[in-house]
C-alpha positions as semicolon CSV with decimal commas, in nm:
position;residue;x (nm);y (nm);z (nm)
1;M;3,761;-4,194;-10,100
2;K;3,783;-4,441;-9,823
3;T;4,097;-4,367;-9,701
4;T;3,994;-4,016;-9,655
5;I;3,674;-4,082;-9,470
6;N;3,828;-4,324;-9,227
7;K;4,128;-4,015;-9,133
8;R;3,848;-3,768;-9,049
9;M;3,644;-4,008;-8,819
10;P;3,861;-3,975;-8,504
11;A;3,840;-3,593;-8,536
12;L;3,469;-3,593;-8,572
13;L;3,409;-3,806;-8,293
14;L;3,611;-3,576;-8,069
15;A;3,439;-3,280;-8,168
16;L;3,083;-3,468;-8,084
17;L;3,219;-3,624;-7,768
18;T;3,318;-3,252;-7,631
19;A;2,983;-3,111;-7,726
20;V;2,764;-3,351;-7,560
21;S;2,998;-3,326;-7,246
22;L;2,963;-2,941;-7,252
23;A;2,589;-2,981;-7,285
24;G;2,528;-3,178;-6,980
25;C;2,742;-2,952;-6,762
26;G;2,527;-2,660;-6,864
27;K;2,280;-2,504;-6,578
28;K;2,015;-2,217;-6,619
29;G;2,109;-1,937;-6,446
30;A;2,440;-1,835;-6,223
31;E;2,640;-2,137;-6,108
32;T;2,609;-2,218;-5,708
33;P;2,940;-2,168;-5,548
34;P;3,052;-2,489;-5,377
35;E;3,008;-2,499;-5,010
36;E;3,293;-2,408;-4,784
37;P;3,408;-2,711;-4,532
38;P;3,290;-2,644;-4,180
39;K;3,579;-2,463;-3,991
40;T;3,751;-2,636;-3,705
41;I;3,719;-2,437;-3,368
42;Y;4,024;-2,533;-3,177
43;G;3,990;-2,472;-2,768
44;P;3,679;-2,414;-2,543
45;Q;3,376;-2,184;-2,698
46;L;3,264;-1,927;-2,543
47;P;2,860;-1,875;-2,503
48;E;2,673;-1,592;-2,642
49;E;2,636;-1,294;-2,418
50;A;2,316;-1,269;-2,296
51;E;2,114;-0,977;-2,277
52;P;2,142;-0,819;-1,902
53;D;1,798;-0,797;-1,738
54;P;1,640;-0,418;-1,720
55;E;1,692;-0,258;-1,402
56;P;1,361;-0,216;-1,222
57;Y;1,181;0,076;-1,202
58;V;1,201;0,298;-0,884
59;P;0,984;0,622;-0,858
60;A;1,251;0,892;-0,753
61;G;1,001;1,040;-0,489
62;T;0,938;0,926;-0,127
63;N;0,602;0,866;0,064
64;P;0,614;1,061;0,389
65;L;0,421;0,831;0,576
66;T;0,612;0,515;0,457
67;G;0,934;0,589;0,370
68;E;0,882;0,406;0,050
69;P;0,928;0,535;-0,302
70;M;0,674;0,697;-0,466
71;E;0,614;0,922;-0,776
72;P;0,738;1,267;-0,713
73;E;0,393;1,425;-0,821
74;W;0,218;1,259;-0,494
75;E;0,504;1,337;-0,237
76;N;0,321;1,685;-0,160
77;S;-0,021;1,577;-0,178
78;R;-0,268;1,595;0,139
79;P;-0,332;1,268;0,248
80;A;-0,692;1,127;0,246
81;A;-0,831;1,021;0,586
82;V;-1,148;0,761;0,578
83;M;-1,334;0,684;0,879
84;L;-1,425;0,320;0,872
85;N;-1,683;0,100;1,049
86;N;-1,514;-0,210;1,241
87;L;-1,813;-0,332;1,410
88;K;-1,802;-0,739;1,350
89;A;-2,133;-0,691;1,153
90;A;-1,987;-0,465;0,928
91;Q;-1,689;-0,692;0,800
92;P;-1,527;-0,719;0,575
93;Q;-1,379;-0,375;0,522
94;L;-1,278;-0,234;0,188
95;G;-0,962;-0,092;0,100
96;I;-0,815;-0,108;0,449
97;S;-0,501;-0,307;0,330
98;Q;-0,402;-0,037;0,088
99;A;-0,367;0,229;0,394
100;D;-0,042;0,387;0,443
101;I;-0,118;0,418;0,820
102;I;-0,441;0,261;1,024
103;Y;-0,552;0,431;1,352
104;E;-0,778;0,213;1,544
105;I;-0,939;0,390;1,857
106;P;-1,239;0,286;2,070
107;T;-1,565;0,486;2,045
108;E;-1,865;0,438;2,280
109;G;-1,965;0,078;2,397
110;G;-1,627;-0,053;2,371
111;I;-1,623;-0,078;1,980
112;T;-1,345;0,060;1,773
113;R;-1,355;0,249;1,453
114;M;-1,041;0,294;1,215
115;L;-0,913;0,588;1,036
116;A;-0,726;0,477;0,738
117;L;-0,491;0,760;0,583
118;Y;-0,383;0,730;0,201
119;Q;-0,091;0,955;0,086
120;T;-0,260;0,895;-0,281
121;L;-0,567;0,720;-0,364
122;E;-0,405;0,627;-0,709
123;G;-0,533;0,247;-0,778
124;V;-0,740;0,245;-0,425
125;G;-1,062;0,068;-0,538
126;E;-1,373;0,088;-0,310
127;L;-1,384;0,216;0,040
128;G;-1,605;0,135;0,332
129;S;-1,824;0,109;0,512
130;V;-1,798;0,457;0,602
131;R;-1,914;0,576;0,911
132;S;-1,938;0,868;1,147
133;T;-1,637;1,075;1,325
134;R;-1,556;1,219;1,666
135;P;-1,314;1,498;1,802
136;Y;-1,031;1,282;1,844
137;Y;-1,037;1,142;1,483
138;L;-1,049;1,505;1,348
139;E;-0,741;1,568;1,568
140;L;-0,556;1,294;1,386
141;A;-0,638;1,426;1,048
142;L;-0,556;1,770;1,142
143;G;-0,181;1,631;1,255
144;H;-0,153;1,517;0,895
145;D;-0,296;1,799;0,722
146;A;-0,533;1,536;0,579
147;I;-0,866;1,561;0,391
148;L;-1,157;1,356;0,636
149;I;-1,380;1,147;0,430
150;H;-1,681;1,049;0,679
151;A;-2,052;0,976;0,733
152;G;-2,193;1,189;0,997
153;G;-2,041;1,257;1,350
154;S;-2,111;1,318;1,694
155;E;-2,285;1,663;1,766
156;T;-1,919;1,772;1,939
157;A;-1,751;1,678;1,604
158;Y;-1,969;1,867;1,380
159;A;-1,941;2,168;1,601
160;D;-1,526;2,118;1,600
161;I;-1,529;2,050;1,224
162;P;-1,577;2,406;1,115
163;A;-1,413;2,563;1,471
164;W;-1,077;2,391;1,368
165;G;-1,082;2,429;0,995
166;V;-1,116;2,066;0,909
167;D;-1,168;1,986;0,537
168;N;-1,398;1,716;0,491
169;L;-1,654;1,500;0,274
170;D;-1,961;1,373;0,447
171;G;-2,178;1,117;0,334
172;V;-2,464;1,234;0,572
173;R;-2,478;1,614;0,602
174;G;-2,295;1,713;0,281
175;G;-2,367;1,915;-0,006
176;S;-2,223;1,813;-0,330
177;D;-1,952;1,603;-0,167
178;A;-2,236;1,344;-0,079
179;D;-2,247;1,254;-0,421
180;I;-1,908;1,063;-0,407
181;F;-2,096;0,782;-0,157
182;W;-2,346;0,537;-0,245
183;R;-2,538;0,230;-0,071
184;D;-2,394;-0,067;-0,174
185;P;-2,721;-0,314;-0,245
186;D;-2,548;-0,657;-0,154
187;R;-2,399;-0,496;0,163
188;R;-2,746;-0,377;0,267
189;K;-2,874;-0,697;0,219
190;S;-2,613;-0,883;0,406
191;N;-2,482;-0,657;0,657
192;G;-2,795;-0,420;0,714
193;Y;-2,837;-0,064;0,599
194;E;-2,615;0,130;0,842
195;H;-2,295;-0,071;0,717
196;S;-2,361;-0,021;0,367
197;L;-2,246;0,322;0,269
198;L;-1,945;0,323;0,051
199;T;-1,722;0,538;-0,158
200;S;-1,403;0,508;-0,384
201;G;-1,068;0,656;-0,455
202;E;-1,169;0,747;-0,802
203;N;-1,465;0,898;-0,673
204;I;-1,275;1,117;-0,412
205;Q;-1,012;1,196;-0,651
206;A;-1,259;1,319;-0,911
207;Y;-1,440;1,509;-0,656
208;L;-1,118;1,669;-0,518
209;A;-1,021;1,747;-0,877
210;E;-1,280;2,007;-0,908
211;G;-1,078;2,204;-0,637
212;H;-1,301;2,229;-0,356
213;F;-0,977;2,202;-0,091
214;P;-0,617;2,266;-0,151
215;A;-0,484;1,956;-0,266
216;E;-0,137;1,993;-0,157
217;H;0,041;2,085;0,171
218;G;0,137;2,463;0,227
219;A;0,471;2,590;0,198
220;G;0,703;2,489;0,488
221;Y;0,477;2,143;0,580
222;Q;0,707;1,870;0,707
223;Y;0,617;1,530;0,850
224;P;0,904;1,472;1,101
225;Q;0,910;1,081;1,082
226;A;1,216;0,911;0,975
227;F;1,266;0,579;0,812
228;A;1,531;0,315;0,771
229;E;1,503;0,004;0,558
230;D;1,525;-0,251;0,855
231;G;1,303;-0,068;1,151
232;T;1,369;-0,389;1,365
233;P;1,473;-0,221;1,742
234;A;1,814;-0,297;1,856
235;G;1,805;-0,495;2,169
236;G;1,426;-0,533;2,178
237;D;1,224;-0,819;2,316
238;A;1,078;-1,081;2,146
239;A;0,757;-1,006;2,021
240;E;0,624;-1,223;1,738
241;H;0,281;-1,281;1,870
242;V;0,084;-0,959;2,012
243;E;-0,253;-0,918;2,150
244;V;-0,402;-0,578;2,202
245;Q;-0,687;-0,554;2,391
246;F;-0,908;-0,235;2,338
247;S;-1,217;-0,382;2,555
248;N;-1,432;-0,690;2,631
249;Y;-1,549;-0,679;2,273
250;K;-1,252;-0,613;2,060
251;T;-0,901;-0,775;2,071
252;G;-0,659;-0,725;1,785
253;I;-0,427;-0,993;1,743
254;F;-0,072;-0,937;1,526
255;R;0,116;-1,258;1,463
256;Y;0,465;-1,169;1,303
257;D;0,549;-1,334;0,959
258;A;0,936;-1,357;0,919
259;G;0,901;-1,393;0,533
260;S;0,717;-1,093;0,440
261;G;0,864;-0,896;0,781
262;R;0,511;-0,804;0,844
263;Y;0,286;-0,815;1,141
264;L;-0,055;-1,024;1,017
265;A;-0,373;-0,878;1,167
266;S;-0,665;-1,069;1,311
267;Q;-0,993;-0,982;1,470
268;Y;-1,324;-1,154;1,601
269;G;-1,144;-1,483;1,576
270;E;-1,027;-1,486;1,219
271;A;-0,776;-1,317;0,969
272;H;-0,859;-0,949;0,903
273;I;-0,924;-0,978;0,551
274;D;-0,976;-0,682;0,301
275;G;-1,288;-0,768;0,109
276;D;-1,198;-0,565;-0,177
277;T;-0,828;-0,665;-0,246
278;K;-0,906;-0,964;-0,071
279;D;-0,533;-0,947;0,114
280;Q;-0,501;-0,991;0,486
281;V;-0,428;-0,661;0,680
282;S;-0,056;-0,614;0,762
283;A;0,170;-0,373;0,886
284;V;0,553;-0,325;0,899
285;N;0,541;-0,119;1,211
286;L;0,277;-0,187;1,501
287;L;0,261;0,087;1,760
288;V;0,035;0,056;2,102
289;L;-0,041;0,405;2,231
290;K;-0,185;0,447;2,589
291;A;-0,387;0,752;2,629
292;K;-0,618;0,899;2,892
293;M;-0,939;0,812;2,774
294;V;-1,268;0,950;2,991
295;V;-1,666;0,853;2,943
296;L;-1,847;1,169;2,838
297;D;-2,230;1,096;2,864
298;G;-2,461;0,813;2,890
299;E;-2,421;0,713;2,523
300;G;-2,075;0,619;2,638
301;R;-1,878;0,864;2,410
302;L;-1,542;0,936;2,494
303;S;-1,292;1,209;2,528
304;V;-0,938;1,090;2,420
305;K;-0,652;1,292;2,549
306;L;-0,401;1,294;2,262
307;T;-0,119;1,517;2,420
308;E;0,193;1,251;2,555
309;G;0,211;0,915;2,694
310;E;0,339;0,567;2,677
311;G;0,359;0,299;2,448
312;T;0,504;0,016;2,275
313;F;0,682;-0,020;1,946
314;F;0,685;-0,356;1,739
315;C;0,872;-0,412;1,437
316;G;1,085;-0,723;1,261
317;G;0,943;-0,974;1,553
318;K;1,089;-0,736;1,841
319;S;0,939;-0,454;2,076
320;V;1,073;-0,164;2,243
321;P;0,896;0,091;2,475
322;I;0,846;0,444;2,330
323;R;0,692;0,777;2,446
324;W;0,496;0,983;2,213
325;S;0,357;1,324;2,202
326;K;0,118;1,550;1,996
327;A;0,237;1,925;2,055
328;D;-0,144;2,029;1,953
329;R;-0,427;1,946;1,739
330;N;-0,263;2,033;1,422
331;S;0,041;1,851;1,508
332;P;0,183;1,484;1,431
333;F;0,279;1,239;1,675
334;V;0,627;1,226;1,761
335;Y;0,791;0,922;1,884
336;T;1,074;0,872;2,086
337;L;1,279;0,583;2,279
338;E;1,320;0,595;2,647
339;D;1,642;0,761;2,617
340;G;1,486;1,043;2,423
341;S;1,638;1,002;2,096
342;P;1,386;0,969;1,785
343;L;1,187;0,654;1,704
344;V;1,292;0,524;1,341
345;L;1,027;0,308;1,183
346;G;1,058;0,066;0,911
347;Q;0,983;0,128;0,573
348;G;0,644;0,050;0,526
349;N;0,317;0,113;0,656
350;S;0,224;0,158;1,034
351;Y;-0,087;0,037;1,247
352;I;-0,150;0,237;1,508
353;C;-0,344;0,101;1,798
354;I;-0,461;0,381;2,091
355;I;-0,577;0,209;2,404
356;N;-0,731;0,345;2,717
357;R;-0,420;0,351;2,975
358;Q;-0,619;0,206;3,243
359;S;-0,833;-0,060;3,098
360;G;-0,656;-0,127;2,764
361;K;-0,406;-0,445;2,771
362;V;-0,121;-0,545;2,536
363;T;0,084;-0,885;2,568
364;A;0,374;-1,003;2,337
365;G;0,574;-1,275;2,308
């Protein structure tokens, strides 16, 4: 009996050890596969390919007043032409820095006023202070088939508005159009009542959307001005500092900034700052046109002959003499070089100073 037990013990011990070994290795659920050894990469490793930057959006249309890209829906719009006060007491002007074209001309007493043209008022905020118009400003507006925004006018201008067919919004003698204007209380306190009348791009757009005037140019309308990416005149004289003396009251100073490619405007001894955008008024193209001016009455009101004359074109820190002409009151300005070839402006906005050909002065260097 003893011999039988001894013979079975090794087999039982072996079975017991096998069972214990299998129990210790068992896991709940599926077994985790062994990790693969890291792969060795021979040779240089290429960086992951970066996503290309998206192309900047460029509108498909062209602004006829600047030659710059714009939304096609505004290409054929009639511009807004806003009469802006420019007395020292009326500063700062609002919205002037966003204009596509600025015309500055003397009025009575040696002061100047500005006609600011906007191909579109989209994104334009407050505008002002808005002041009265004169017949030669009407001719400028008509030359662009623009809608004039003003607050009053000389009696001659009021007679010419219906006679010449000038579409206009008037803040003084207007009807429902006068509702687009308001008196700013802060400016009324700081600048005075006469310098407090404002409007806005939004108000003008809302009024015009009601269909009071045609919003677009008629069939066949063309604005003839050509533009180039770089309008710097070939062989021009150095002109990085320009002074335009309109009168003893007003001299405009324009300093060329090579970094931006623009002429930065100053007046009344300081930078010309837009009170709405806080930007300094500037222009890619600066033109000074000499015109015949005659005093009409004891108030000093002027007749400005906008038919033809001499001038100077400034762009890219250079200047060249030019000729200008305007076929009739409904035609735009045409600019030519001395050899008769068309003047090509740089893509961007323009600041056009019209001075008395006898008393006005322009110096550059």
